[in-house]
PDB file of N, CA, C and O in Angstrom:
ATOM      1  N   UNK A   1     134.939  77.091  37.014  1.00  0.00           N
ATOM      2  CA  UNK A   1     133.957  78.481  37.259  1.00  0.00           C
ATOM      3  C   UNK A   1     133.509  78.546  38.741  1.00  0.00           C
ATOM      4  O   UNK A   1     133.365  77.589  39.502  1.00  0.00           O
ATOM      5  N   UNK A   2     133.310  79.904  39.009  1.00  0.00           N
ATOM      6  CA  UNK A   2     133.046  80.129  40.366  1.00  0.00           C
ATOM      7  C   UNK A   2     131.721  79.438  40.664  1.00  0.00           C
ATOM      8  O   UNK A   2     130.865  79.376  39.781  1.00  0.00           O
ATOM      9  N   UNK A   3     131.517  78.916  41.874  1.00  0.00           N
ATOM     10  CA  UNK A   3     130.081  78.461  42.443  1.00  0.00           C
ATOM     11  C   UNK A   3     129.387  79.964  42.710  1.00  0.00           C
ATOM     12  O   UNK A   3     130.049  80.845  43.258  1.00  0.00           O
ATOM     13  N   UNK A   4     128.259  80.150  42.362  1.00  0.00           N
ATOM     14  CA  UNK A   4     127.387  81.325  42.279  1.00  0.00           C
ATOM     15  C   UNK A   4     126.239  80.926  43.461  1.00  0.00           C
ATOM     16  O   UNK A   4     125.101  81.362  43.285  1.00  0.00           O
ATOM     17  N   UNK A   5     126.449  80.305  44.371  1.00  0.00           N
ATOM     18  CA  UNK A   5     125.345  80.212  45.351  1.00  0.00           C
ATOM     19  C   UNK A   5     125.114  81.346  46.122  1.00  0.00           C
ATOM     20  O   UNK A   5     126.099  81.983  46.497  1.00  0.00           O
ATOM     21  N   UNK A   6     124.024  81.709  46.421  1.00  0.00           N
ATOM     22  CA  UNK A   6     123.795  82.858  47.334  1.00  0.00           C
ATOM     23  C   UNK A   6     123.174  82.466  48.846  1.00  0.00           C
ATOM     24  O   UNK A   6     122.293  81.608  48.901  1.00  0.00           O
ATOM     25  N   UNK A   7     123.588  83.027  49.899  1.00  0.00           N
ATOM     26  CA  UNK A   7     122.690  82.651  51.040  1.00  0.00           C
ATOM     27  C   UNK A   7     121.766  83.650  51.414  1.00  0.00           C
ATOM     28  O   UNK A   7     122.121  84.828  51.421  1.00  0.00           O
ATOM     29  N   UNK A   8     120.456  83.264  51.769  1.00  0.00           N
ATOM     30  CA  UNK A   8     119.483  84.163  52.149  1.00  0.00           C
ATOM     31  C   UNK A   8     119.470  84.471  53.656  1.00  0.00           C
ATOM     32  O   UNK A   8     119.664  83.551  54.451  1.00  0.00           O
ATOM     33  N   UNK A   9     119.262  85.657  54.059  1.00  0.00           N
ATOM     34  CA  UNK A   9     118.894  86.149  55.525  1.00  0.00           C
ATOM     35  C   UNK A   9     117.573  86.088  55.947  1.00  0.00           C
ATOM     36  O   UNK A   9     116.722  86.333  55.092  1.00  0.00           O
ATOM     37  N   UNK A  10     117.203  85.812  57.091  1.00  0.00           N
ATOM     38  CA  UNK A  10     115.934  86.143  57.600  1.00  0.00           C
ATOM     39  C   UNK A  10     115.318  87.512  57.514  1.00  0.00           C
ATOM     40  O   UNK A  10     115.978  88.395  58.063  1.00  0.00           O
ATOM     41  N   UNK A  11     114.315  87.836  57.002  1.00  0.00           N
ATOM     42  CA  UNK A  11     113.742  89.144  56.947  1.00  0.00           C
ATOM     43  C   UNK A  11     113.287  89.744  58.369  1.00  0.00           C
ATOM     44  O   UNK A  11     112.182  89.364  58.756  1.00  0.00           O
ATOM     45  N   UNK A  12     113.973  90.605  59.171  1.00  0.00           N
ATOM     46  CA  UNK A  12     113.239  90.999  60.167  1.00  0.00           C
ATOM     47  C   UNK A  12     113.440  90.322  61.426  1.00  0.00           C
ATOM     48  O   UNK A  12     114.223  89.378  61.527  1.00  0.00           O
ATOM     49  N   UNK A  13     112.650  90.844  62.546  1.00  0.00           N
ATOM     50  CA  UNK A  13     112.746  90.240  63.843  1.00  0.00           C
ATOM     51  C   UNK A  13     111.781  88.817  63.683  1.00  0.00           C
ATOM     52  O   UNK A  13     111.010  88.681  62.733  1.00  0.00           O
ATOM     53  N   UNK A  14     111.921  87.943  64.595  1.00  0.00           N
ATOM     54  CA  UNK A  14     111.125  86.682  64.690  1.00  0.00           C
ATOM     55  C   UNK A  14     109.590  87.062  65.232  1.00  0.00           C
ATOM     56  O   UNK A  14     109.633  87.899  66.134  1.00  0.00           O
ATOM     57  N   UNK A  15     108.565  86.731  64.960  1.00  0.00           N
ATOM     58  CA  UNK A  15     107.218  86.888  65.072  1.00  0.00           C
ATOM     59  C   UNK A  15     107.064  86.523  66.845  1.00  0.00           C
ATOM     60  O   UNK A  15     107.472  85.576  67.516  1.00  0.00           O
ATOM     61  N   UNK A  16     106.367  87.623  67.154  1.00  0.00           N
ATOM     62  CA  UNK A  16     106.076  87.590  68.736  1.00  0.00           C
ATOM     63  C   UNK A  16     105.157  86.280  68.866  1.00  0.00           C
ATOM     64  O   UNK A  16     104.536  85.698  67.977  1.00  0.00           O
ATOM     65  N   UNK A  17     105.247  86.011  70.129  1.00  0.00           N
ATOM     66  CA  UNK A  17     104.566  84.884  70.795  1.00  0.00           C
ATOM     67  C   UNK A  17     103.041  85.652  71.283  1.00  0.00           C
ATOM     68  O   UNK A  17     102.876  86.837  71.573  1.00  0.00           O
ATOM     69  N   UNK A  18     102.166  84.698  71.265  1.00  0.00           N
ATOM     70  CA  UNK A  18     100.788  85.272  72.344  1.00  0.00           C
ATOM     71  C   UNK A  18      99.886  85.216  71.433  1.00  0.00           C
ATOM     72  O   UNK A  18      98.803  85.472  71.960  1.00  0.00           O
ATOM     73  N   UNK A  19      99.753  84.967  70.088  1.00  0.00           N
ATOM     74  CA  UNK A  19      98.628  85.113  69.207  1.00  0.00           C
ATOM     75  C   UNK A  19      97.843  86.437  69.064  1.00  0.00           C
ATOM     76  O   UNK A  19      96.627  86.425  68.875  1.00  0.00           O
ATOM     77  N   UNK A  20      98.535  87.541  69.154  1.00  0.00           N
ATOM     78  CA  UNK A  20      97.584  88.872  69.290  1.00  0.00           C
ATOM     79  C   UNK A  20      97.791  89.414  70.436  1.00  0.00           C
ATOM     80  O   UNK A  20      97.682  90.636  70.536  1.00  0.00           O
ATOM     81  N   UNK A  21      98.119  88.659  71.495  1.00  0.00           N
ATOM     82  CA  UNK A  21      98.075  89.468  72.972  1.00  0.00           C
ATOM     83  C   UNK A  21      99.013  90.571  72.797  1.00  0.00           C
ATOM     84  O   UNK A  21      99.829  90.751  71.893  1.00  0.00           O
ATOM     85  N   UNK A  22      98.713  91.369  73.959  1.00  0.00           N
ATOM     86  CA  UNK A  22      99.654  92.763  74.123  1.00  0.00           C
ATOM     87  C   UNK A  22     100.182  92.615  75.483  1.00  0.00           C
ATOM     88  O   UNK A  22      99.711  91.793  76.269  1.00  0.00           O
ATOM     89  N   UNK A  23     101.280  93.499  75.807  1.00  0.00           N
ATOM     90  CA  UNK A  23     101.717  93.906  76.907  1.00  0.00           C
ATOM     91  C   UNK A  23     100.867  93.893  77.988  1.00  0.00           C
ATOM     92  O   UNK A  23      99.739  94.299  77.709  1.00  0.00           O
ATOM     93  N   UNK A  24     101.058  93.516  79.283  1.00  0.00           N
ATOM     94  CA  UNK A  24     100.152  93.736  80.420  1.00  0.00           C
ATOM     95  C   UNK A  24     100.426  95.147  81.018  1.00  0.00           C
ATOM     96  O   UNK A  24      99.523  95.476  81.787  1.00  0.00           O
ATOM     97  N   UNK A  25     101.316  95.986  80.900  1.00  0.00           N
ATOM     98  CA  UNK A  25     101.395  97.170  81.277  1.00  0.00           C
ATOM     99  C   UNK A  25     100.537  98.174  80.887  1.00  0.00           C
ATOM    100  O   UNK A  25     100.391  98.023  79.674  1.00  0.00           O
ATOM    101  N   UNK A  26      99.834  99.201  81.295  1.00  0.00           N
ATOM    102  CA  UNK A  26      98.906 100.142  80.927  1.00  0.00           C
ATOM    103  C   UNK A  26      99.651 100.936  79.983  1.00  0.00           C
ATOM    104  O   UNK A  26     100.694 101.464  80.367  1.00  0.00           O
ATOM    105  N   UNK A  27      99.208 101.108  78.665  1.00  0.00           N
ATOM    106  CA  UNK A  27      99.725 101.975  77.790  1.00  0.00           C
ATOM    107  C   UNK A  27     100.906 101.425  76.719  1.00  0.00           C
ATOM    108  O   UNK A  27     101.461 102.131  75.878  1.00  0.00           O
ATOM    109  N   UNK A  28     101.063 100.524  76.868  1.00  0.00           N
ATOM    110  CA  UNK A  28     101.940  99.651  76.325  1.00  0.00           C
ATOM    111  C   UNK A  28     101.325  98.853  75.013  1.00  0.00           C
ATOM    112  O   UNK A  28     100.527  97.932  75.185  1.00  0.00           O
ATOM    113  N   UNK A  29     101.699  99.218  73.840  1.00  0.00           N
ATOM    114  CA  UNK A  29     101.106  98.369  72.700  1.00  0.00           C
ATOM    115  C   UNK A  29     101.932  97.361  72.081  1.00  0.00           C
ATOM    116  O   UNK A  29     101.774  97.050  70.900  1.00  0.00           O
ATOM    117  N   UNK A  30     102.782  96.852  72.803  1.00  0.00           N
ATOM    118  CA  UNK A  30     103.952  96.030  72.092  1.00  0.00           C
ATOM    119  C   UNK A  30     103.380  94.827  72.446  1.00  0.00           C
ATOM    120  O   UNK A  30     102.757  94.740  73.504  1.00  0.00           O
ATOM    121  N   UNK A  31     103.554  93.545  71.431  1.00  0.00           N
ATOM    122  CA  UNK A  31     103.224  92.238  71.435  1.00  0.00           C
ATOM    123  C   UNK A  31     103.874  91.774  72.494  1.00  0.00           C
ATOM    124  O   UNK A  31     104.987  92.125  72.886  1.00  0.00           O
ATOM    125  N   UNK A  32     102.901  90.688  73.122  1.00  0.00           N
ATOM    126  CA  UNK A  32     103.182  89.760  74.281  1.00  0.00           C
ATOM    127  C   UNK A  32     104.676  88.895  73.910  1.00  0.00           C
ATOM    128  O   UNK A  32     104.868  88.323  72.837  1.00  0.00           O
ATOM    129  N   UNK A  33     105.605  88.946  74.989  1.00  0.00           N
ATOM    130  CA  UNK A  33     106.688  88.014  74.743  1.00  0.00           C
ATOM    131  C   UNK A  33     106.652  86.965  75.788  1.00  0.00           C
ATOM    132  O   UNK A  33     106.584  85.803  75.389  1.00  0.00           O
ATOM    133  N   UNK A  34     106.684  87.166  76.933  1.00  0.00           N
ATOM    134  CA  UNK A  34     106.739  86.492  78.159  1.00  0.00           C
ATOM    135  C   UNK A  34     106.008  86.815  79.369  1.00  0.00           C
ATOM    136  O   UNK A  34     105.578  87.968  79.375  1.00  0.00           O
ATOM    137  N   UNK A  35     105.755  86.132  80.372  1.00  0.00           N
ATOM    138  CA  UNK A  35     105.190  86.551  81.650  1.00  0.00           C
ATOM    139  C   UNK A  35     104.072  87.855  81.323  1.00  0.00           C
ATOM    140  O   UNK A  35     103.943  88.780  82.125  1.00  0.00           O
ATOM    141  N   UNK A  36     103.425  87.792  80.246  1.00  0.00           N
ATOM    142  CA  UNK A  36     102.462  88.879  80.046  1.00  0.00           C
ATOM    143  C   UNK A  36     102.908  90.250  79.783  1.00  0.00           C
ATOM    144  O   UNK A  36     102.129  91.202  79.740  1.00  0.00           O
ATOM    145  N   UNK A  37     104.415  90.355  79.574  1.00  0.00           N
ATOM    146  CA  UNK A  37     105.056  91.366  78.986  1.00  0.00           C
ATOM    147  C   UNK A  37     105.603  91.412  77.903  1.00  0.00           C
ATOM    148  O   UNK A  37     105.936  90.309  77.470  1.00  0.00           O
ATOM    149  N   UNK A  38     105.844  92.317  77.247  1.00  0.00           N
ATOM    150  CA  UNK A  38     106.521  92.745  75.937  1.00  0.00           C
ATOM    151  C   UNK A  38     107.972  92.597  76.375  1.00  0.00           C
ATOM    152  O   UNK A  38     108.353  92.702  77.541  1.00  0.00           O
ATOM    153  N   UNK A  39     108.835  92.311  75.192  1.00  0.00           N
ATOM    154  CA  UNK A  39     110.280  92.106  75.376  1.00  0.00           C
ATOM    155  C   UNK A  39     110.917  93.117  76.103  1.00  0.00           C
ATOM    156  O   UNK A  39     111.922  92.799  76.739  1.00  0.00           O
ATOM    157  N   UNK A  40     110.424  94.573  76.135  1.00  0.00           N
ATOM    158  CA  UNK A  40     110.951  95.674  76.807  1.00  0.00           C
ATOM    159  C   UNK A  40     110.712  95.545  78.293  1.00  0.00           C
ATOM    160  O   UNK A  40     111.536  95.642  79.202  1.00  0.00           O
ATOM    161  N   UNK A  41     109.462  95.314  78.350  1.00  0.00           N
ATOM    162  CA  UNK A  41     109.178  95.248  80.090  1.00  0.00           C
ATOM    163  C   UNK A  41     109.489  93.794  80.709  1.00  0.00           C
ATOM    164  O   UNK A  41     109.700  93.628  81.910  1.00  0.00           O
ATOM    165  N   UNK A  42     109.493  92.933  79.913  1.00  0.00           N
ATOM    166  CA  UNK A  42     110.046  91.727  80.354  1.00  0.00           C
ATOM    167  C   UNK A  42     111.687  91.833  81.017  1.00  0.00           C
ATOM    168  O   UNK A  42     112.020  91.305  82.078  1.00  0.00           O
ATOM    169  N   UNK A  43     112.475  92.531  80.241  1.00  0.00           N
ATOM    170  CA  UNK A  43     113.880  92.795  80.593  1.00  0.00           C
ATOM    171  C   UNK A  43     113.967  93.516  82.049  1.00  0.00           C
ATOM    172  O   UNK A  43     114.749  93.225  82.955  1.00  0.00           O
ATOM    173  N   UNK A  44     112.886  94.614  82.048  1.00  0.00           N
ATOM    174  CA  UNK A  44     112.696  95.184  83.033  1.00  0.00           C
ATOM    175  C   UNK A  44     112.241  94.484  84.409  1.00  0.00           C
ATOM    176  O   UNK A  44     112.688  94.756  85.523  1.00  0.00           O
ATOM    177  N   UNK A  45     111.366  93.630  84.133  1.00  0.00           N
ATOM    178  CA  UNK A  45     110.962  92.451  85.138  1.00  0.00           C
ATOM    179  C   UNK A  45     112.168  91.711  85.671  1.00  0.00           C
ATOM    180  O   UNK A  45     112.431  91.580  86.867  1.00  0.00           O
ATOM    181  N   UNK A  46     112.860  91.251  84.675  1.00  0.00           N
ATOM    182  CA  UNK A  46     114.075  90.180  85.261  1.00  0.00           C
ATOM    183  C   UNK A  46     114.879  91.296  85.810  1.00  0.00           C
ATOM    184  O   UNK A  46     115.402  90.762  86.788  1.00  0.00           O
ATOM    185  N   UNK A  47     115.281  92.473  85.777  1.00  0.00           N
ATOM    186  CA  UNK A  47     116.003  93.156  86.360  1.00  0.00           C
ATOM    187  C   UNK A  47     115.586  93.545  87.863  1.00  0.00           C
ATOM    188  O   UNK A  47     116.345  93.694  88.821  1.00  0.00           O
ATOM    189  N   UNK A  48     114.326  93.660  87.832  1.00  0.00           N
ATOM    190  CA  UNK A  48     113.646  93.946  89.271  1.00  0.00           C
ATOM    191  C   UNK A  48     113.193  95.371  89.493  1.00  0.00           C
ATOM    192  O   UNK A  48     113.120  95.962  90.571  1.00  0.00           O
ATOM    193  N   UNK A  49     112.856  95.888  88.102  1.00  0.00           N
ATOM    194  CA  UNK A  49     112.781  97.458  87.841  1.00  0.00           C
ATOM    195  C   UNK A  49     111.161  97.665  88.002  1.00  0.00           C
ATOM    196  O   UNK A  49     110.691  98.802  88.026  1.00  0.00           O
ATOM    197  N   UNK A  50     110.383  96.562  88.104  1.00  0.00           N
ATOM    198  CA  UNK A  50     108.850  96.841  87.876  1.00  0.00           C
ATOM    199  C   UNK A  50     108.329  96.373  89.133  1.00  0.00           C
ATOM    200  O   UNK A  50     108.801  95.352  89.633  1.00  0.00           O
ATOM    201  N   UNK A  51     107.358  97.046  89.723  1.00  0.00           N
ATOM    202  CA  UNK A  51     106.349  96.794  91.015  1.00  0.00           C
ATOM    203  C   UNK A  51     106.519  95.437  91.403  1.00  0.00           C
ATOM    204  O   UNK A  51     107.087  95.118  92.447  1.00  0.00           O
ATOM    205  N   UNK A  52     105.961  94.499  90.455  1.00  0.00           N
ATOM    206  CA  UNK A  52     105.875  93.141  90.630  1.00  0.00           C
ATOM    207  C   UNK A  52     107.097  92.335  90.151  1.00  0.00           C
ATOM    208  O   UNK A  52     107.069  91.636  89.138  1.00  0.00           O
ATOM    209  N   UNK A  53     108.313  92.496  91.053  1.00  0.00           N
ATOM    210  CA  UNK A  53     109.337  91.858  90.385  1.00  0.00           C
ATOM    211  C   UNK A  53     109.722  90.388  90.526  1.00  0.00           C
ATOM    212  O   UNK A  53     109.128  89.590  91.251  1.00  0.00           O
ATOM    213  N   UNK A  54     110.755  90.118  89.775  1.00  0.00           N
ATOM    214  CA  UNK A  54     111.055  88.788  89.528  1.00  0.00           C
ATOM    215  C   UNK A  54     111.254  88.059  91.080  1.00  0.00           C
ATOM    216  O   UNK A  54     110.630  87.057  91.428  1.00  0.00           O
ATOM    217  N   UNK A  55     112.090  88.660  91.788  1.00  0.00           N
ATOM    218  CA  UNK A  55     112.298  88.411  93.205  1.00  0.00           C
ATOM    219  C   UNK A  55     112.408  89.371  94.137  1.00  0.00           C
ATOM    220  O   UNK A  55     112.680  90.516  93.778  1.00  0.00           O
ATOM    221  N   UNK A  56     112.203  89.043  95.564  1.00  0.00           N
ATOM    222  CA  UNK A  56     112.147  90.127  96.539  1.00  0.00           C
ATOM    223  C   UNK A  56     113.346  90.998  96.461  1.00  0.00           C
ATOM    224  O   UNK A  56     114.448  90.523  96.187  1.00  0.00           O
ATOM    225  N   UNK A  57     113.163  92.240  96.692  1.00  0.00           N
ATOM    226  CA  UNK A  57     114.278  93.248  96.528  1.00  0.00           C
ATOM    227  C   UNK A  57     114.552  93.922  98.047  1.00  0.00           C
ATOM    228  O   UNK A  57     113.731  94.008  98.961  1.00  0.00           O
ATOM    229  N   UNK A  58     115.736  94.305  98.042  1.00  0.00           N
ATOM    230  CA  UNK A  58     116.137  94.770  99.393  1.00  0.00           C
ATOM    231  C   UNK A  58     115.305  95.558 100.219  1.00  0.00           C
ATOM    232  O   UNK A  58     114.484  96.158  99.526  1.00  0.00           O
ATOM    233  N   UNK A  59     115.189  95.796 101.435  1.00  0.00           N
ATOM    234  CA  UNK A  59     114.407  96.714 102.117  1.00  0.00           C
ATOM    235  C   UNK A  59     114.852  98.004 102.349  1.00  0.00           C
ATOM    236  O   UNK A  59     114.140  98.847 102.894  1.00  0.00           O
ATOM    237  N   UNK A  60     116.240  98.261 101.888  1.00  0.00           N
ATOM    238  CA  UNK A  60     116.776  99.482 101.762  1.00  0.00           C
ATOM    239  C   UNK A  60     116.204 100.513 100.956  1.00  0.00           C
ATOM    240  O   UNK A  60     115.700 100.145  99.895  1.00  0.00           O
ATOM    241  N   UNK A  61     116.180 101.645 101.220  1.00  0.00           N
ATOM    242  CA  UNK A  61     115.623 102.709 100.195  1.00  0.00           C
ATOM    243  C   UNK A  61     116.498 102.587  98.896  1.00  0.00           C
ATOM    244  O   UNK A  61     117.683 102.257  98.860  1.00  0.00           O
ATOM    245  N   UNK A  62     115.619 102.946  97.746  1.00  0.00           N
ATOM    246  CA  UNK A  62     116.214 102.912  96.476  1.00  0.00           C
ATOM    247  C   UNK A  62     117.304 101.648  96.090  1.00  0.00           C
ATOM    248  O   UNK A  62     118.200 101.776  95.255  1.00  0.00           O
ATOM    249  N   UNK A  63     117.071 100.547  96.781  1.00  0.00           N
ATOM    250  CA  UNK A  63     118.035  99.462  96.267  1.00  0.00           C
ATOM    251  C   UNK A  63     117.181  98.203  95.844  1.00  0.00           C
ATOM    252  O   UNK A  63     116.442  97.563  96.593  1.00  0.00           O
ATOM    253  N   UNK A  64     117.419  97.966  94.510  1.00  0.00           N
ATOM    254  CA  UNK A  64     116.706  97.077  94.002  1.00  0.00           C
ATOM    255  C   UNK A  64     117.481  95.538  93.590  1.00  0.00           C
ATOM    256  O   UNK A  64     117.310  94.874  92.567  1.00  0.00           O
ATOM    257  N   UNK A  65     118.339  95.258  94.716  1.00  0.00           N
ATOM    258  CA  UNK A  65     119.020  94.247  94.417  1.00  0.00           C
ATOM    259  C   UNK A  65     118.401  93.090  95.259  1.00  0.00           C
ATOM    260  O   UNK A  65     117.810  93.325  96.313  1.00  0.00           O
ATOM    261  N   UNK A  66     118.553  91.859  94.770  1.00  0.00           N
ATOM    262  CA  UNK A  66     117.969  90.582  95.312  1.00  0.00           C
ATOM    263  C   UNK A  66     118.239  90.240  96.720  1.00  0.00           C
ATOM    264  O   UNK A  66     119.409  90.351  97.085  1.00  0.00           O
ATOM    265  N   UNK A  67     117.276  89.807  97.655  1.00  0.00           N
ATOM    266  CA  UNK A  67     117.396  89.801  98.933  1.00  0.00           C
ATOM    267  C   UNK A  67     118.345  88.556  99.137  1.00  0.00           C
ATOM    268  O   UNK A  67     118.285  87.589  98.378  1.00  0.00           O
ATOM    269  N   UNK A  68     119.203  88.623 100.172  1.00  0.00           N
ATOM    270  CA  UNK A  68     119.817  87.232 100.502  1.00  0.00           C
ATOM    271  C   UNK A  68     119.146  86.793 101.846  1.00  0.00           C
ATOM    272  O   UNK A  68     118.689  85.659 101.985  1.00  0.00           O
ATOM    273  N   UNK A  69     119.115  87.566 102.647  1.00  0.00           N
ATOM    274  CA  UNK A  69     118.548  87.230 103.958  1.00  0.00           C
ATOM    275  C   UNK A  69     117.989  88.272 104.827  1.00  0.00           C
ATOM    276  O   UNK A  69     118.662  89.303 104.793  1.00  0.00           O
ATOM    277  N   UNK A  70     116.850  88.323 105.681  1.00  0.00           N
ATOM    278  CA  UNK A  70     116.321  89.086 106.578  1.00  0.00           C
ATOM    279  C   UNK A  70     115.963  90.267 105.841  1.00  0.00           C
ATOM    280  O   UNK A  70     116.172  91.304 106.471  1.00  0.00           O
ATOM    281  N   UNK A  71     115.499  90.406 104.726  1.00  0.00           N
ATOM    282  CA  UNK A  71     115.003  91.293 103.800  1.00  0.00           C
ATOM    283  C   UNK A  71     115.987  92.206 103.304  1.00  0.00           C
ATOM    284  O   UNK A  71     115.592  93.142 102.608  1.00  0.00           O
ATOM    285  N   UNK A  72     117.347  92.065 103.582  1.00  0.00           N
ATOM    286  CA  UNK A  72     118.313  92.999 102.985  1.00  0.00           C
ATOM    287  C   UNK A  72     119.389  92.256 101.806  1.00  0.00           C
ATOM    288  O   UNK A  72     119.525  91.035 101.887  1.00  0.00           O
ATOM    289  N   UNK A  73     119.986  92.857 100.946  1.00  0.00           N
ATOM    290  CA  UNK A  73     120.777  92.337  99.866  1.00  0.00           C
ATOM    291  C   UNK A  73     121.961  92.229 100.678  1.00  0.00           C
ATOM    292  O   UNK A  73     122.052  92.784 101.773  1.00  0.00           O
ATOM    293  N   UNK A  74     122.964  91.451 100.112  1.00  0.00           N
ATOM    294  CA  UNK A  74     124.399  91.177 100.582  1.00  0.00           C
ATOM    295  C   UNK A  74     125.074  92.367 100.811  1.00  0.00           C
ATOM    296  O   UNK A  74     125.889  92.349 101.733  1.00  0.00           O
ATOM    297  N   UNK A  75     124.913  93.487 100.134  1.00  0.00           N
ATOM    298  CA  UNK A  75     125.739  94.667 100.520  1.00  0.00           C
ATOM    299  C   UNK A  75     125.100  95.268 101.783  1.00  0.00           C
ATOM    300  O   UNK A  75     125.860  95.716 102.641  1.00  0.00           O
ATOM    301  N   UNK A  76     123.784  95.316 101.973  1.00  0.00           N
ATOM    302  CA  UNK A  76     123.263  96.023 103.225  1.00  0.00           C
ATOM    303  C   UNK A  76     123.101  95.327 104.457  1.00  0.00           C
ATOM    304  O   UNK A  76     122.489  95.855 105.386  1.00  0.00           O
ATOM    305  N   UNK A  77     123.671  94.014 104.561  1.00  0.00           N
ATOM    306  CA  UNK A  77     123.662  93.055 105.638  1.00  0.00           C
ATOM    307  C   UNK A  77     124.716  93.384 106.647  1.00  0.00           C
ATOM    308  O   UNK A  77     125.866  93.634 106.284  1.00  0.00           O
ATOM    309  N   UNK A  78     124.389  93.389 107.787  1.00  0.00           N
ATOM    310  CA  UNK A  78     125.203  93.738 108.920  1.00  0.00           C
ATOM    311  C   UNK A  78     126.486  92.909 108.705  1.00  0.00           C
ATOM    312  O   UNK A  78     126.260  91.833 108.152  1.00  0.00           O
ATOM    313  N   UNK A  79     127.856  93.161 109.026  1.00  0.00           N
ATOM    314  CA  UNK A  79     128.785  92.504 109.334  1.00  0.00           C
ATOM    315  C   UNK A  79     128.550  91.028 110.377  1.00  0.00           C
ATOM    316  O   UNK A  79     127.950  91.095 111.449  1.00  0.00           O
ATOM    317  N   UNK A  80     129.124  89.782 109.844  1.00  0.00           N
ATOM    318  CA  UNK A  80     128.941  88.956 110.861  1.00  0.00           C
ATOM    319  C   UNK A  80     130.264  88.557 111.648  1.00  0.00           C
ATOM    320  O   UNK A  80     130.476  87.429 112.093  1.00  0.00           O
ATOM    321  N   UNK A  81     131.191  89.730 111.764  1.00  0.00           N
ATOM    322  CA  UNK A  81     132.419  89.296 112.541  1.00  0.00           C
ATOM    323  C   UNK A  81     132.077  90.096 113.894  1.00  0.00           C
ATOM    324  O   UNK A  81     133.001  90.471 114.615  1.00  0.00           O
ATOM    325  N   UNK A  82     130.884  90.323 114.190  1.00  0.00           N
ATOM    326  CA  UNK A  82     130.472  90.717 115.694  1.00  0.00           C
ATOM    327  C   UNK A  82     130.491  92.176 115.667  1.00  0.00           C
ATOM    328  O   UNK A  82     130.172  92.789 116.686  1.00  0.00           O
ATOM    329  N   UNK A  83     130.775  92.691 114.784  1.00  0.00           N
ATOM    330  CA  UNK A  83     130.797  94.161 114.604  1.00  0.00           C
ATOM    331  C   UNK A  83     129.518  95.095 114.323  1.00  0.00           C
ATOM    332  O   UNK A  83     129.070  94.928 113.189  1.00  0.00           O
ATOM    333  N   UNK A  84     128.951  95.876 114.967  1.00  0.00           N
ATOM    334  CA  UNK A  84     127.674  96.417 114.827  1.00  0.00           C
ATOM    335  C   UNK A  84     127.648  97.597 113.526  1.00  0.00           C
ATOM    336  O   UNK A  84     128.415  98.553 113.642  1.00  0.00           O
ATOM    337  N   UNK A  85     126.784  97.515 112.337  1.00  0.00           N
ATOM    338  CA  UNK A  85     126.887  98.423 111.516  1.00  0.00           C
ATOM    339  C   UNK A  85     126.950  99.967 112.081  1.00  0.00           C
ATOM    340  O   UNK A  85     126.259 100.250 113.059  1.00  0.00           O
ATOM    341  N   UNK A  86     127.615 100.766 111.587  1.00  0.00           N
ATOM    342  CA  UNK A  86     127.769 102.112 111.755  1.00  0.00           C
ATOM    343  C   UNK A  86     126.434 102.829 111.885  1.00  0.00           C
ATOM    344  O   UNK A  86     125.675 102.556 110.955  1.00  0.00           O
ATOM    345  N   UNK A  87     125.927 103.697 112.812  1.00  0.00           N
ATOM    346  CA  UNK A  87     124.836 104.428 112.677  1.00  0.00           C
ATOM    347  C   UNK A  87     125.012 105.426 111.563  1.00  0.00           C
ATOM    348  O   UNK A  87     126.136 105.786 111.213  1.00  0.00           O
ATOM    349  N   UNK A  88     123.792 105.922 110.945  1.00  0.00           N
ATOM    350  CA  UNK A  88     123.626 106.956 110.357  1.00  0.00           C
ATOM    351  C   UNK A  88     123.882 108.208 111.092  1.00  0.00           C
ATOM    352  O   UNK A  88     123.498 108.241 112.261  1.00  0.00           O
ATOM    353  N   UNK A  89     124.586 109.451 110.498  1.00  0.00           N
ATOM    354  CA  UNK A  89     124.443 110.584 111.476  1.00  0.00           C
ATOM    355  C   UNK A  89     123.176 111.416 111.248  1.00  0.00           C
ATOM    356  O   UNK A  89     122.543 111.489 110.195  1.00  0.00           O
ATOM    357  N   UNK A  90     122.922 112.006 112.360  1.00  0.00           N
ATOM    358  CA  UNK A  90     121.402 112.675 112.436  1.00  0.00           C
ATOM    359  C   UNK A  90     121.431 113.861 111.762  1.00  0.00           C
ATOM    360  O   UNK A  90     120.413 114.548 111.680  1.00  0.00           O
TER     361      UNK A  90
END
């Protein structure tokens, strides 16, 4: 005869951490996940999209990449081959 064992699945998402704490972002009612943020805002924090980001961000406008040196990301660093960066047209 065929074996009639069944496997059970977990029902729903895992329970959130924090014992009833909520996200520290104003207006967010999701439960606490890590660093006082819910899962949604925690991912944004890791990506550097929140005002208090995970790491220092590039000093160039609208660039949220991680700083490598002198307040700029690798993309906005002047070339080290002795060539000065081109000035922006006025």
